[in-house]
PDB file with SEQRES, HELIX, SHEET and CRYST1 records, atoms N, CA, C and O in Angstrom:
SEQRES   1 A   57  MET ALA ARG TYR ILE HIS PRO SER ARG LYS GLN ARG LEU          
SEQRES   2 A   57  ALA LYS LEU ALA ARG ARG THR ARG TRP ALA PRO PHE TRP          
SEQRES   3 A   57  THR VAL PRO LYS ILE PHE GLY GLN GLY ARG ARG VAL HIS          
SEQRES   4 A   57  PRO GLY ARG HIS THR ALA VAL LYS ARG SER TRP ARG ARG          
SEQRES   5 A   57  THR LYS THR LYS ALA                                          
HELIX    1 AA1 PRO A    7  ARG A   19  1                                  13    
HELIX    2 AA2 THR A   27  PHE A   32  1                                   6    
HELIX    3 AA3 PRO A   40  HIS A   43  5                                   4    
CRYST1    1.000    1.000    1.000  90.00  90.00  90.00 P 1           1          
ATOM      1  N   MET A   1       6.647   4.428 -12.127  1.00  0.00           N  
ATOM      2  CA  MET A   1       6.267   4.454 -13.515  1.00  0.00           C  
ATOM      3  C   MET A   1       7.371   5.146 -14.313  1.00  0.00           C  
ATOM      4  O   MET A   1       8.090   5.999 -13.791  1.00  0.00           O  
ATOM      5  N   ALA A   2       7.488   4.775 -15.551  1.00  0.00           N  
ATOM      6  CA  ALA A   2       8.542   5.317 -16.393  1.00  0.00           C  
ATOM      7  C   ALA A   2       8.303   6.800 -16.679  1.00  0.00           C  
ATOM      8  O   ALA A   2       7.199   7.317 -16.508  1.00  0.00           O  
ATOM      9  N   ARG A   3       9.349   7.453 -17.110  1.00  0.00           N  
ATOM     10  CA  ARG A   3       9.247   8.868 -17.442  1.00  0.00           C  
ATOM     11  C   ARG A   3       8.379   9.071 -18.680  1.00  0.00           C  
ATOM     12  O   ARG A   3       7.578  10.003 -18.749  1.00  0.00           O  
ATOM     13  N   TYR A   4       8.552   8.189 -19.645  1.00  0.00           N  
ATOM     14  CA  TYR A   4       7.775   8.262 -20.882  1.00  0.00           C  
ATOM     15  C   TYR A   4       6.638   7.256 -20.805  1.00  0.00           C  
ATOM     16  O   TYR A   4       6.885   6.064 -20.622  1.00  0.00           O  
ATOM     17  N   ILE A   5       5.390   7.713 -20.940  1.00  0.00           N  
ATOM     18  CA  ILE A   5       4.239   6.816 -20.903  1.00  0.00           C  
ATOM     19  C   ILE A   5       3.835   6.520 -22.344  1.00  0.00           C  
ATOM     20  O   ILE A   5       3.577   7.439 -23.122  1.00  0.00           O  
ATOM     21  N   HIS A   6       3.780   5.249 -22.694  1.00  0.00           N  
ATOM     22  CA  HIS A   6       3.367   4.851 -24.031  1.00  0.00           C  
ATOM     23  C   HIS A   6       1.918   5.281 -24.254  1.00  0.00           C  
ATOM     24  O   HIS A   6       1.119   5.279 -23.317  1.00  0.00           O  
ATOM     25  N   PRO A   7       1.579   5.645 -25.478  1.00  0.00           N  
ATOM     26  CA  PRO A   7       0.208   6.104 -25.758  1.00  0.00           C  
ATOM     27  C   PRO A   7      -0.863   5.088 -25.382  1.00  0.00           C  
ATOM     28  O   PRO A   7      -1.939   5.467 -24.917  1.00  0.00           O  
ATOM     29  N   SER A   8      -0.584   3.810 -25.576  1.00  0.00           N  
ATOM     30  CA  SER A   8      -1.577   2.788 -25.250  1.00  0.00           C  
ATOM     31  C   SER A   8      -1.823   2.726 -23.743  1.00  0.00           C  
ATOM     32  O   SER A   8      -2.964   2.597 -23.297  1.00  0.00           O  
ATOM     33  N   ARG A   9      -0.746   2.817 -22.964  1.00  0.00           N  
ATOM     34  CA  ARG A   9      -0.885   2.796 -21.508  1.00  0.00           C  
ATOM     35  C   ARG A   9      -1.600   4.058 -21.028  1.00  0.00           C  
ATOM     36  O   ARG A   9      -2.434   4.008 -20.125  1.00  0.00           O  
ATOM     37  N   LYS A  10      -1.262   5.182 -21.642  1.00  0.00           N  
ATOM     38  CA  LYS A  10      -1.889   6.443 -21.277  1.00  0.00           C  
ATOM     39  C   LYS A  10      -3.389   6.391 -21.560  1.00  0.00           C  
ATOM     40  O   LYS A  10      -4.194   6.913 -20.789  1.00  0.00           O  
ATOM     41  N   GLN A  11      -3.752   5.764 -22.663  1.00  0.00           N  
ATOM     42  CA  GLN A  11      -5.156   5.625 -23.030  1.00  0.00           C  
ATOM     43  C   GLN A  11      -5.898   4.742 -22.021  1.00  0.00           C  
ATOM     44  O   GLN A  11      -7.029   5.038 -21.636  1.00  0.00           O  
ATOM     45  N   ARG A  12      -5.246   3.656 -21.601  1.00  0.00           N  
ATOM     46  CA  ARG A  12      -5.842   2.764 -20.595  1.00  0.00           C  
ATOM     47  C   ARG A  12      -6.047   3.494 -19.276  1.00  0.00           C  
ATOM     48  O   ARG A  12      -7.098   3.366 -18.647  1.00  0.00           O  
ATOM     49  N   LEU A  13      -5.035   4.266 -18.853  1.00  0.00           N  
ATOM     50  CA  LEU A  13      -5.128   5.008 -17.602  1.00  0.00           C  
ATOM     51  C   LEU A  13      -6.207   6.082 -17.674  1.00  0.00           C  
ATOM     52  O   LEU A  13      -6.904   6.328 -16.690  1.00  0.00           O  
ATOM     53  N   ALA A  14      -6.348   6.724 -18.831  1.00  0.00           N  
ATOM     54  CA  ALA A  14      -7.376   7.748 -19.009  1.00  0.00           C  
ATOM     55  C   ALA A  14      -8.762   7.126 -18.917  1.00  0.00           C  
ATOM     56  O   ALA A  14      -9.676   7.716 -18.343  1.00  0.00           O  
ATOM     57  N   LYS A  15      -8.915   5.935 -19.483  1.00  0.00           N  
ATOM     58  CA  LYS A  15     -10.199   5.234 -19.440  1.00  0.00           C  
ATOM     59  C   LYS A  15     -10.554   4.869 -17.998  1.00  0.00           C  
ATOM     60  O   LYS A  15     -11.703   5.012 -17.581  1.00  0.00           O  
ATOM     61  N   LEU A  16      -9.568   4.399 -17.244  1.00  0.00           N  
ATOM     62  CA  LEU A  16      -9.806   4.046 -15.844  1.00  0.00           C  
ATOM     63  C   LEU A  16     -10.123   5.289 -15.020  1.00  0.00           C  
ATOM     64  O   LEU A  16     -10.925   5.219 -14.089  1.00  0.00           O  
ATOM     65  N   ALA A  17      -9.513   6.413 -15.342  1.00  0.00           N  
ATOM     66  CA  ALA A  17      -9.785   7.659 -14.626  1.00  0.00           C  
ATOM     67  C   ALA A  17     -11.206   8.130 -14.882  1.00  0.00           C  
ATOM     68  O   ALA A  17     -11.859   8.648 -13.977  1.00  0.00           O  
ATOM     69  N   ARG A  18     -11.694   7.956 -16.109  1.00  0.00           N  
ATOM     70  CA  ARG A  18     -13.060   8.363 -16.435  1.00  0.00           C  
ATOM     71  C   ARG A  18     -14.087   7.505 -15.701  1.00  0.00           C  
ATOM     72  O   ARG A  18     -15.167   7.985 -15.358  1.00  0.00           O  
ATOM     73  N   ARG A  19     -13.758   6.259 -15.463  1.00  0.00           N  
ATOM     74  CA  ARG A  19     -14.707   5.352 -14.823  1.00  0.00           C  
ATOM     75  C   ARG A  19     -14.912   5.649 -13.348  1.00  0.00           C  
ATOM     76  O   ARG A  19     -15.911   5.216 -12.772  1.00  0.00           O  
ATOM     77  N   THR A  20     -13.994   6.375 -12.720  1.00  0.00           N  
ATOM     78  CA  THR A  20     -14.107   6.637 -11.289  1.00  0.00           C  
ATOM     79  C   THR A  20     -14.809   7.952 -10.988  1.00  0.00           C  
ATOM     80  O   THR A  20     -14.999   8.298  -9.822  1.00  0.00           O  
ATOM     81  N   ARG A  21     -15.197   8.690 -12.026  1.00  0.00           N  
ATOM     82  CA  ARG A  21     -15.871   9.968 -11.785  1.00  0.00           C  
ATOM     83  C   ARG A  21     -17.292   9.739 -11.254  1.00  0.00           C  
ATOM     84  O   ARG A  21     -17.862   8.656 -11.386  1.00  0.00           O  
ATOM     85  N   TRP A  22     -17.840  10.798 -10.651  1.00  0.00           N  
ATOM     86  CA  TRP A  22     -19.207  10.721 -10.168  1.00  0.00           C  
ATOM     87  C   TRP A  22     -20.163  10.590 -11.334  1.00  0.00           C  
ATOM     88  O   TRP A  22     -19.862  10.980 -12.462  1.00  0.00           O  
ATOM     89  N   ALA A  23     -21.309  10.036 -11.036  1.00  0.00           N  
ATOM     90  CA  ALA A  23     -22.374   9.991 -12.037  1.00  0.00           C  
ATOM     91  C   ALA A  23     -22.924  11.406 -12.213  1.00  0.00           C  
ATOM     92  O   ALA A  23     -22.771  12.230 -11.311  1.00  0.00           O  
ATOM     93  N   PRO A  24     -23.562  11.713 -13.350  1.00  0.00           N  
ATOM     94  CA  PRO A  24     -24.143  13.040 -13.541  1.00  0.00           C  
ATOM     95  C   PRO A  24     -25.253  13.322 -12.519  1.00  0.00           C  
ATOM     96  O   PRO A  24     -25.952  12.406 -12.085  1.00  0.00           O  
ATOM     97  N   PHE A  25     -25.406  14.579 -12.145  1.00  0.00           N  
ATOM     98  CA  PHE A  25     -26.350  14.952 -11.088  1.00  0.00           C  
ATOM     99  C   PHE A  25     -27.794  14.632 -11.473  1.00  0.00           C  
ATOM    100  O   PHE A  25     -28.614  14.340 -10.603  1.00  0.00           O  
ATOM    101  N   TRP A  26     -28.113  14.685 -12.772  1.00  0.00           N  
ATOM    102  CA  TRP A  26     -29.500  14.470 -13.190  1.00  0.00           C  
ATOM    103  C   TRP A  26     -29.915  12.999 -13.109  1.00  0.00           C  
ATOM    104  O   TRP A  26     -31.097  12.694 -13.267  1.00  0.00           O  
ATOM    105  N   THR A  27     -28.987  12.089 -12.869  1.00  0.00           N  
ATOM    106  CA  THR A  27     -29.349  10.674 -12.732  1.00  0.00           C  
ATOM    107  C   THR A  27     -29.903  10.358 -11.346  1.00  0.00           C  
ATOM    108  O   THR A  27     -30.546   9.325 -11.157  1.00  0.00           O  
ATOM    109  N   VAL A  28     -29.660  11.242 -10.376  1.00  0.00           N  
ATOM    110  CA  VAL A  28     -30.110  10.985  -8.999  1.00  0.00           C  
ATOM    111  C   VAL A  28     -31.633  10.903  -8.912  1.00  0.00           C  
ATOM    112  O   VAL A  28     -32.138   9.894  -8.421  1.00  0.00           O  
ATOM    113  N   PRO A  29     -32.409  11.921  -9.367  1.00  0.00           N  
ATOM    114  CA  PRO A  29     -33.874  11.772  -9.296  1.00  0.00           C  
ATOM    115  C   PRO A  29     -34.399  10.659 -10.184  1.00  0.00           C  
ATOM    116  O   PRO A  29     -35.439  10.063  -9.902  1.00  0.00           O  
ATOM    117  N   LYS A  30     -33.667  10.378 -11.271  1.00  0.00           N  
ATOM    118  CA  LYS A  30     -34.085   9.320 -12.193  1.00  0.00           C  
ATOM    119  C   LYS A  30     -34.020   7.940 -11.506  1.00  0.00           C  
ATOM    120  O   LYS A  30     -34.884   7.091 -11.726  1.00  0.00           O  
ATOM    121  N   ILE A  31     -32.998   7.732 -10.684  1.00  0.00           N  
ATOM    122  CA  ILE A  31     -32.797   6.428 -10.042  1.00  0.00           C  
ATOM    123  C   ILE A  31     -33.504   6.356  -8.682  1.00  0.00           C  
ATOM    124  O   ILE A  31     -34.220   5.395  -8.402  1.00  0.00           O  
ATOM    125  N   PHE A  32     -33.299   7.383  -7.838  1.00  0.00           N  
ATOM    126  CA  PHE A  32     -33.779   7.324  -6.458  1.00  0.00           C  
ATOM    127  C   PHE A  32     -35.120   8.000  -6.235  1.00  0.00           C  
ATOM    128  O   PHE A  32     -35.703   7.843  -5.162  1.00  0.00           O  
ATOM    129  N   GLY A  33     -35.637   8.752  -7.213  1.00  0.00           N  
ATOM    130  CA  GLY A  33     -36.901   9.463  -7.044  1.00  0.00           C  
ATOM    131  C   GLY A  33     -36.674  10.945  -6.822  1.00  0.00           C  
ATOM    132  O   GLY A  33     -35.559  11.375  -6.526  1.00  0.00           O  
ATOM    133  N   GLN A  34     -37.740  11.725  -6.967  1.00  0.00           N  
ATOM    134  CA  GLN A  34     -37.627  13.184  -6.970  1.00  0.00           C  
ATOM    135  C   GLN A  34     -37.213  13.758  -5.621  1.00  0.00           C  
ATOM    136  O   GLN A  34     -36.401  14.682  -5.573  1.00  0.00           O  
ATOM    137  N   GLY A  35     -37.752  13.232  -4.525  1.00  0.00           N  
ATOM    138  CA  GLY A  35     -37.512  13.828  -3.214  1.00  0.00           C  
ATOM    139  C   GLY A  35     -36.233  13.384  -2.535  1.00  0.00           C  
ATOM    140  O   GLY A  35     -35.822  14.000  -1.552  1.00  0.00           O  
ATOM    141  N   ARG A  36     -35.609  12.368  -3.011  1.00  0.00           N  
ATOM    142  CA  ARG A  36     -34.447  11.786  -2.330  1.00  0.00           C  
ATOM    143  C   ARG A  36     -33.186  12.539  -2.696  1.00  0.00           C  
ATOM    144  O   ARG A  36     -32.868  12.699  -3.875  1.00  0.00           O  
ATOM    145  N   ARG A  37     -32.470  13.000  -1.686  1.00  0.00           N  
ATOM    146  CA  ARG A  37     -31.216  13.722  -1.934  1.00  0.00           C  
ATOM    147  C   ARG A  37     -30.058  12.777  -1.664  1.00  0.00           C  
ATOM    148  O   ARG A  37     -29.748  12.472  -0.512  1.00  0.00           O  
ATOM    149  N   VAL A  38     -29.435  12.326  -2.712  1.00  0.00           N  
ATOM    150  CA  VAL A  38     -28.361  11.344  -2.620  1.00  0.00           C  
ATOM    151  C   VAL A  38     -27.163  11.894  -3.381  1.00  0.00           C  
ATOM    152  O   VAL A  38     -27.322  12.576  -4.393  1.00  0.00           O  
ATOM    153  N   HIS A  39     -25.985  11.600  -2.900  1.00  0.00           N  
ATOM    154  CA  HIS A  39     -24.768  12.036  -3.582  1.00  0.00           C  
ATOM    155  C   HIS A  39     -24.603  11.258  -4.886  1.00  0.00           C  
ATOM    156  O   HIS A  39     -24.812  10.045  -4.896  1.00  0.00           O  
ATOM    157  N   PRO A  40     -24.234  11.915  -5.987  1.00  0.00           N  
ATOM    158  CA  PRO A  40     -24.088  11.225  -7.283  1.00  0.00           C  
ATOM    159  C   PRO A  40     -23.008  10.144  -7.279  1.00  0.00           C  
ATOM    160  O   PRO A  40     -23.014   9.254  -8.131  1.00  0.00           O  
ATOM    161  N   GLY A  41     -22.086  10.219  -6.329  1.00  0.00           N  
ATOM    162  CA  GLY A  41     -21.039   9.201  -6.255  1.00  0.00           C  
ATOM    163  C   GLY A  41     -21.544   7.856  -5.753  1.00  0.00           C  
ATOM    164  O   GLY A  41     -20.847   6.846  -5.849  1.00  0.00           O  
ATOM    165  N   ARG A  42     -22.769   7.848  -5.213  1.00  0.00           N  
ATOM    166  CA  ARG A  42     -23.310   6.603  -4.662  1.00  0.00           C  
ATOM    167  C   ARG A  42     -23.631   5.577  -5.732  1.00  0.00           C  
ATOM    168  O   ARG A  42     -23.561   4.375  -5.475  1.00  0.00           O  
ATOM    169  N   HIS A  43     -23.979   6.030  -6.924  1.00  0.00           N  
ATOM    170  CA  HIS A  43     -24.304   5.065  -7.963  1.00  0.00           C  
ATOM    171  C   HIS A  43     -23.358   5.177  -9.164  1.00  0.00           C  
ATOM    172  O   HIS A  43     -23.767   5.056 -10.319  1.00  0.00           O  
ATOM    173  N   THR A  44     -22.081   5.411  -8.850  1.00  0.00           N  
ATOM    174  CA  THR A  44     -21.038   5.370  -9.875  1.00  0.00           C  
ATOM    175  C   THR A  44     -20.699   3.906 -10.101  1.00  0.00           C  
ATOM    176  O   THR A  44     -20.700   3.107  -9.165  1.00  0.00           O  
ATOM    177  N   ALA A  45     -20.410   3.563 -11.346  1.00  0.00           N  
ATOM    178  CA  ALA A  45     -20.193   2.160 -11.700  1.00  0.00           C  
ATOM    179  C   ALA A  45     -19.011   1.553 -10.947  1.00  0.00           C  
ATOM    180  O   ALA A  45     -19.146   0.490 -10.341  1.00  0.00           O  
ATOM    181  N   VAL A  46     -17.870   2.210 -10.979  1.00  0.00           N  
ATOM    182  CA  VAL A  46     -16.659   1.651 -10.375  1.00  0.00           C  
ATOM    183  C   VAL A  46     -16.125   2.650  -9.364  1.00  0.00           C  
ATOM    184  O   VAL A  46     -15.917   3.818  -9.693  1.00  0.00           O  
ATOM    185  N   LYS A  47     -15.905   2.205  -8.153  1.00  0.00           N  
ATOM    186  CA  LYS A  47     -15.323   3.065  -7.138  1.00  0.00           C  
ATOM    187  C   LYS A  47     -13.869   2.635  -6.925  1.00  0.00           C  
ATOM    188  O   LYS A  47     -13.590   1.547  -6.422  1.00  0.00           O  
ATOM    189  N   ARG A  48     -12.969   3.507  -7.316  1.00  0.00           N  
ATOM    190  CA  ARG A  48     -11.555   3.201  -7.149  1.00  0.00           C  
ATOM    191  C   ARG A  48     -10.818   4.483  -6.845  1.00  0.00           C  
ATOM    192  O   ARG A  48     -11.086   5.517  -7.458  1.00  0.00           O  
ATOM    193  N   SER A  49      -9.898   4.429  -5.913  1.00  0.00           N  
ATOM    194  CA  SER A  49      -9.069   5.569  -5.586  1.00  0.00           C  
ATOM    195  C   SER A  49      -7.619   5.209  -5.838  1.00  0.00           C  
ATOM    196  O   SER A  49      -7.235   4.046  -5.711  1.00  0.00           O  
ATOM    197  N   TRP A  50      -6.822   6.183  -6.189  1.00  0.00           N  
ATOM    198  CA  TRP A  50      -5.402   5.926  -6.441  1.00  0.00           C  
ATOM    199  C   TRP A  50      -4.688   5.522  -5.160  1.00  0.00           C  
ATOM    200  O   TRP A  50      -3.623   4.906  -5.204  1.00  0.00           O  
ATOM    201  N   ARG A  51      -5.273   5.866  -4.021  1.00  0.00           N  
ATOM    202  CA  ARG A  51      -4.642   5.463  -2.743  1.00  0.00           C  
ATOM    203  C   ARG A  51      -5.032   4.026  -2.367  1.00  0.00           C  
ATOM    204  O   ARG A  51      -4.177   3.218  -2.006  1.00  0.00           O  
ATOM    205  N   ARG A  52      -6.318   3.725  -2.454  1.00  0.00           N  
ATOM    206  CA  ARG A  52      -6.815   2.437  -1.957  1.00  0.00           C  
ATOM    207  C   ARG A  52      -6.479   1.282  -2.874  1.00  0.00           C  
ATOM    208  O   ARG A  52      -5.767   0.359  -2.480  1.00  0.00           O  
ATOM    209  N   THR A  53      -6.990   1.326  -4.105  1.00  0.00           N  
ATOM    210  CA  THR A  53      -6.913   0.185  -4.998  1.00  0.00           C  
ATOM    211  C   THR A  53      -6.056   0.514  -6.200  1.00  0.00           C  
ATOM    212  O   THR A  53      -6.250   1.551  -6.834  1.00  0.00           O  
ATOM    213  N   LYS A  54      -5.127  -0.338  -6.519  1.00  0.00           N  
ATOM    214  CA  LYS A  54      -4.248  -0.111  -7.660  1.00  0.00           C  
ATOM    215  C   LYS A  54      -4.819  -0.820  -8.890  1.00  0.00           C  
ATOM    216  O   LYS A  54      -5.583  -1.778  -8.772  1.00  0.00           O  
ATOM    217  N   THR A  55      -4.436  -0.334 -10.063  1.00  0.00           N  
ATOM    218  CA  THR A  55      -4.883  -0.926 -11.309  1.00  0.00           C  
ATOM    219  C   THR A  55      -3.777  -1.815 -11.862  1.00  0.00           C  
ATOM    220  O   THR A  55      -2.647  -1.785 -11.375  1.00  0.00           O  
ATOM    221  N   LYS A  56      -4.101  -2.592 -12.862  1.00  0.00           N  
ATOM    222  CA  LYS A  56      -3.100  -3.432 -13.490  1.00  0.00           C  
ATOM    223  C   LYS A  56      -2.703  -2.865 -14.846  1.00  0.00           C  
ATOM    224  O   LYS A  56      -2.283  -3.600 -15.740  1.00  0.00           O  
ATOM    225  N   ALA A  57      -2.840  -1.548 -14.989  1.00  0.00           N  
ATOM    226  CA  ALA A  57      -2.498  -0.908 -16.269  1.00  0.00           C  
ATOM    227  C   ALA A  57      -1.025  -0.547 -16.317  1.00  0.00           C  
ATOM    228  O   ALA A  57      -0.556  -0.001 -17.316  1.00  0.00           O  
TER     229      ALA A  57                                                      
END                                                                             
């Protein structure tokens, strides 16, 4: 990647970074029920790692 990142590209990369975060902890009982202990990363919309899958940004 270039030394200088254009603001538009930086914005795209920031958006993609936000999409890979875990879901909030309070969504777990809402989705799976009160007694179920599930990791919040299980129901994150997009699962992407910088090692595994590359972006087209």
